C-alpha positions, -999 to +999 in steps of 0.1 A: +588+017-276+621-005-279+642+019-256+629+051-235+658+070-247+670+069-284+705+079-273+709+043-260+701+030-297+736+018-310+725+028-344+721+064-333+752+064-318+771+049-347+754+075-369+764+103-346+803+091-351+794+087-389+785+126-389+818+135-371+837+111-395+820+130-425+826+163-410+861+155-412+863+141-447+849+174-459+878+195-445+895+177-475+872+188-504+883+217-525+874+252-516+851+252-546+831+225-532+827+239-499+792+251-504+779+228-532+783+192-526+799+196-492+765+212-481+743+183-493+768+157-478+765+173-447+726+174-447+726+140-455+748+128-426+727+145-401+696+133-415+703+098-404+707+101-365+679+131-366+655+106-382+659+079-359+655+104-329+626+122-347+610+086-354+617+074-317+601+106-304+567+100-323+557+072-298+542+049-324+560+018-339+544+027-374+560+064-374+592+049-359+597+025-390+587+053-414+614+075-402+638+046-400+632+040-436+639+080-442+673+076-424+679+042-446+674+065-477+697+092-461+724+064-455+724+056-494+722+090-503+753+100-481+770+069-496+764+079-532+776+115-524+810+101-511+814+080-539+809+109-565+836+127-541+857+097-549+850+095-586+856+133-591+890+130-577+881+151-543+886+121-520+900+089-522+884+056-514+912+050-487+900+083-475+865+074-474+869+035-463+859+042-425+829+063-436+818+036-462+824+008-433+802+027-410+774+035-433+774-001-443+769-013-405+744+017-398+725+007-431+723-031-418+715-020-382+683+001-392+674-029-414+674-053-386+657-024-362+629-023-389+624-061-389+624-062-353+597-037-350+578-053-376+575-086-360+565-069-328+534-053-342 
């Protein structure tokens, strides 16, 4: 396995920071969206570090890659949901710029980690 402790993975650490960033953004949503789109956004955000951790905990490279792919899908899902918030006028693109940058970095890091793991096997 790449590291014995998933919490030392930079991609996991950044995804935890992204969760915090997203939770702060959700405070800006109108109260009518606090339980609809907001709930889905929270689940997508939390899914990223959770799947990295779960995949690492499976102790096989094949399973880790599978969960990394799920985490990568959650990155795209979360990005789409934030775009929807911007398109609906709930958030501005400048409000989301830090989250978008973090998600782009996380996506690239996951991609590189998958490539590394595939070459190792």
